[in-house]
N, C-alpha and C positions, 0 to 999 in steps of 0.2 A: 449262642439266646439268640434265638431271632427276632423281630418285634411281632411277629406274629403267636410266636409259641410265650413270648413275653405277657402277649394278651392274653390268652388263652388261659395261662396258670393264675393270671389276678382274675379272669372270669371268675376258674375254680375256687380259688381263695373266698370271693365273695358271694358264690352259693351256698358252698359248706359252714362258713361261718356264720350266715344266717340262722343255722339251726339254733343258735343259741339264743337268737333276739326275738325270735318268732311271737315267743309270749308275754314279753312284756308289757304289748294294749292290750292283752286278752285275761290280764288276771281279774279284771271286774266281771269278765264275759264267764270266766269259769266257777264263780262263786255259785252263778244261777246254774249253769248246767249242771254240774256237779254238787251242789246244795252244799256247799260248803262256806266257813267264813272267809273274812279276807286274808286273816293271819294264818290259813291252810292255802290260800291260793299262792301266797307270798311265797311257800315255802317252794312251789315250781320252781322259780327262777334263781332261788337259792342252792335246789339240788344241781340245775344245771350248771350254774358256774362252778359250783363247789367239786361235778363232775368233772368238768374244764381241768380245772389246778391238777384233778389228780392223773387226767389224762396229758397233760403237758409235762407230768415227772418219768409216769409211766410209758405212755403209749409215745409219744414224740422222738423218746433217746431212739428209740429201732431203727432211722434212718440212717445211724452210724451202723447198723450192724446187719442190716437186710435189703434185699432189692428195693428199692426206696421206688420203684412204676406199681411196682405188686401190692406194696403193703397200701397206697395211694387208693389204687383201685380196688384193693377187700374191705378197706373204711367205708368207700362209697357204696360196697354193697350192702355192707350191716348199715349206714345209716339211711339208707333206701328202705330196709325191711322195715327200722325203726320207726320213721317215718310213716308207713302205711299203719305199724301197729297202734301208734299214736292217735292215727284218725280214727281207727275202729274202737280203742276200748273205753269204755265204758267206766269203769270200778277205779276209782279214783288214787287209791294206794300203788295200785300196777301201774295208775299213767306217772306216779310222780316216781316211784324205781323207773323205767323206762325213759324219763326223763333225765336223770342222773345219768343211765349210760347212754343217753344221747352225749351228754357234757363230755364225757370221759373220751367218747370218739369220734369228739368233732375238734380232733385237734390238727386236720389235712392241712389248713396254711402255713401250719408252723413245719410241716415235711417239707412242703412248697417252697419256704423262703430259703432255708440254706440251700436246697436243692439246686434251685433257680440262681443261687448265688455262686455255686463250682461252675456253674454252667457259661457262666461269664465274666471275660477277660476284667481284670481289674480296672480297665480305663470306663469304662462302661458298668459297673456293678451299681454305680449308686443310682443310676436311671432306669434297672432295672427294678431295684428294691424299692426305690419310689415309685414306681407303677402298681406293686404289688400291696403297696402299704395302703396305695387311693382305691386299690380291687377292694383290700380287707376292711377299708370304713366303708367305703359306701356299702357293702353285704349288711355291714351292724346297721346303718340308718337306714336302708330298702326295705330290708325285714321288717320292719316296725310298721314303716307306713303300708305295705305288701300288706301284713298279715291283718291289719287292721280294715284294708278296703273289702278283700276278702269273705272277712268275718261279716261285714255289713252287711254283703251282697248275698253271700251265700251262709255258710257259718265256719265256726273254725277247724271243723274235720277237712273239710280243702285245701285251709293251709298246707297242711301234711299231707295231702295226696297230690298236691299242685306240686310241692318241695320234691314227693317222692316220683315224680316225673321227670323233673328238670335235671334231678340226679342221675335218672335212669338215661336221659339223652343224653349226658356228659362220657357215660361209659364207655362208648367205643371211640369217641375223639380223646380220651384217657390213654387208651389201648394203642390207637395209633400215634400218636402225636406225642407224647411223653415218652422221652428217650428211657431205654433200659438199662440195665445195669446186671449183665448176666455175670461179671466178675462178684458181685456182691448175692452172698444166700448164709443163710442158717446155717452150713457145710462150712464156710468157710471161716464163720466166726469163731466155730469151736473147733476148728480144726488142729488148735494147740492144746487143747484138751486132753487129759488122760483118760477124761472119762467118755462114756459114749450114750448115746441116744438122748432121751430127756433132760438126764441129768447133766449132760453137756450142755443141753442148752438151758436149761436152770443156772450154770456156772458160768456162760458166758453174757446172761443176761444181768445177772447182781452184778455183777463185775464192769458192766457197763453203767448201769443204777450206781454203783458205789464210786465208779470216775469223776461222778460230776461234784461231789464237795471237794474231790482236790482239783478239778479245773480252777476252783474260785479263788484258793490257794497261790498255784504256780503261772495264773497271769489274772497279772495287777491291772491290767487294759479290761478287763472283766468285771474284774469287780468294780472298777471305776464305771464301766457302762450300765452295770444294773443298778449302781447308787442313782446313777444319773436318768435313767430309765424311770425308778422309783418314784423319786423324784417328779419329774415331767408327768407323769400317768396318774401320781395323786395332785397335782395342779389340775391335767384336763380334767379327771372326775369330780373336783372338789365346785368345779363352776358347772357342769352340769347339774349335778344336785345339788346347787343351792340356789341355781339363777331361775330358776321355776319360784323357788318363795320369796325370791327380790320382786317380781314380773305380777304375782300372785296380791301381794298385799299392795298397801299406801306406796308412794302416791301412783302407782300404774295401775292396780285391781285389773290387773287383762285378764280374758276369757282364756282358756284354755286353749283354742284355737289360733287366736295371736300369739301366747306363748311359744305354741309349734313352731310360727313363724322366725323363731331364732335358728333353727336346725339350718335355714337356708344360708345364715352365716358360717356353720358350722359345714354346710356342703362345698362352698366355694372355699373356705378352708381346705378340705380333704382332696379337692381336686387342683391343690398347686401340690400337692407329693410329686409327683413325676419331677414336676420342673426342679423343686428342692433336691430329688435324686439325684438331676442334670448336673445342677450347682454343686453339689459335694463331689462331683467327679472333677471338679476344674478349681474349686477355693480349698483353702487350708482345714486342716479339720480344725485347730486349733479357734480361726477366725468361726466355724459354722458353730463349734458347741459356745461360746465367749458368747455368740451373735443370740444365740437360742434364747441360754440360759439370763440371759441380762436383759434379753426382749419379754421372756415371759415376767419378767421384774416388773419391768417399768408397763406393763400391760394390766398388771393387779394393783399398781401404785394409779393408773390411770383410773380402774375401773373402782376406787375406794373412794378418790375424789368426784368421779362422776357419775358413777354408776348408779346411785340412787335420786337423780336428775333427770338423765338422758338413754332410753331406750337405744338412738344410735351409739352411745357409744358402750353401752352391753353388748351391741352387735358386733360393736369393731372391737371388744372382746372377744367375743367368742372367735371371732374368724383369726386374732394375732395370736389366742391361746393356742389355737389347730397349729398354725404358722411353723410358731418358735419351739412348740412340742416336735414338728415334723423337724427341723434344726438337729435336734439331739436326738431323735429315735433314728431316723434314715443314715447319720454318719456314724452313731454308736454302732447300730446292726451291722454296717461295713464294714467298721472296724472291727469288731468279734468275729463276725465270718472268714478273715484270715489269718486268723493266729495260731489255729491246730484244723489243717483243713480234712481228717482222716474223723475229728470230735466236731463237725460243726454243727447235728444236730442233737447233740449235747451241751453246745455253748450255747443255742437257740433256746433250747428247753427251760436251762436257768436264767438265762437272761428274760424271757418270757414270762414265766413262775412270778420273777420280783416284779416285771412290770404289771400283773396279772394281782398279786400282794398291793401295790401301790395304789393301783385303781378300785380296788376294795379298803383301802384305810382312806383315799381321801376322798371318797363318798360319807364314810361313818364319819370321821372327822367332821369331816366340814360340813356337815348337817346339824352336828355338837356344836360347831363352834358360833354356828347360826341360831342356835335355843337360844346360846352364852351372849352373844352379842350382836344378834341381829347381821348387819352384813359388812360390818367392820370384820368381825370373828371369819368367813370366809378368806375376806382378801387379805388379811396379816399372816394368812395358813398359805395363802397363795404364794407370798411374798417369802415366806418362808422355803417354801419348795423350789423356786426360783435362787434361793440361795444358796441351798442346799449344793442343788445342781453345778452352779459356778463352784461351791466349796471343792465339790466331790473331783470337778474339771481343774481346778489349779492345785489340788494338795493333796491328790491318793498316788496320780503319775504323773510323770516327767514327761518332755518330748521325747523321750527315746523309746516309751514305755516302760519304765524302771520304776519300780517304788520311790516313791517321792524322799520316803525318810532316809532311805538306802543313800540317794543319789548325796542329800542335805549330811547324812553321817560320813561319807565320803570326802566331801566339801572341807568338813569342819576339821578330820584328820590332815588334811590340806594344808589345811591353814595353820594347824597346831606344828607340823611339820617345817612349814615356813619360818614361823615365830622360835623353832627351835634352832634351824641353820645360822637366824640372824642372833641369834644367844652364842654361838656358838663362834660367829667370826668376830663378834665383837669381844670376848674372852678373849679370843686369840690376839 
């Protein structure tokens, strides 16, 4: 994995994930454009995110079954077609359906990340994953900024036209620079099946999807990483969902434009991801994950004590939640993508699905806790998320990657055996 290829794949992740987030600043604009209610406009974002969850489970595992270069190029072509269609469509139900399909197919970053991990030697894997993570997160943030600016200058249709143009420009670079996998094809994936044709493909695909639950059972490190990822992403979504309420109300009473400045602290946090990735290549897993979990708890405690009195404290909190979250996220990605190399796409799909569920839970539960207890509610939820991540790190898996309860059971049996030996020696 060269630096140039790493940078290009990070850019691919950034450009493609943006498809999920262009709509977020445009929902109010869609109300007047399509003559719909606020609730109907909100369904667009819901359909996009729901489609993404479906794509994580149904599309991204295909990276273990087919040639990933061809898969990435094919998905990009479909995304270009969908972007153009969304720019032309004026019939709202069809616009909704195409947004759901856009969500399903916008899983290219989750195909690129395990692919890049396989192309990288273990001593550089953290740095590569850090850069890809940074590109992914920058795409999320940039999509909101770009969509708002283009819509204000032109109209929302040009957001989709320009997205199609940028993705089209990526295609030749994908073709020439992304490594090929000539040994991987549908034919090779169905080679052991007794069936032929479509039936063999369906059987291989069903077997591929069915194996994902088994990976959670057979790989304790994956289960631990998923639980920690769920807690970390819940903490992240909880903060960004509720900090707006905090800053919009007393004692701050800030305008929307001033509240938007909080994103600058998030940008700085995002840009630390490559550095954290390089650190993960040099520092032990236990150090990184314990620091990340304890750091999240300390950040939420600080936000509870000072968040209602100091905007600077809220900005520091935004930065720290991003940084300590990456301590957990990047290290866990690095760990799980070495467990079963032949199942990297499925492992990443399982991990990212639970991370996505964590973000959904953090956003909705965080909003509920704000309603019940104002700023104290999200802070205690954030503390619980940090504590949950730390508990998962301490109690699910030991240093050897074995189930902690099995190690404890073996230790207890050893103690019992020693006690019996001592009793026998005393009796003798």
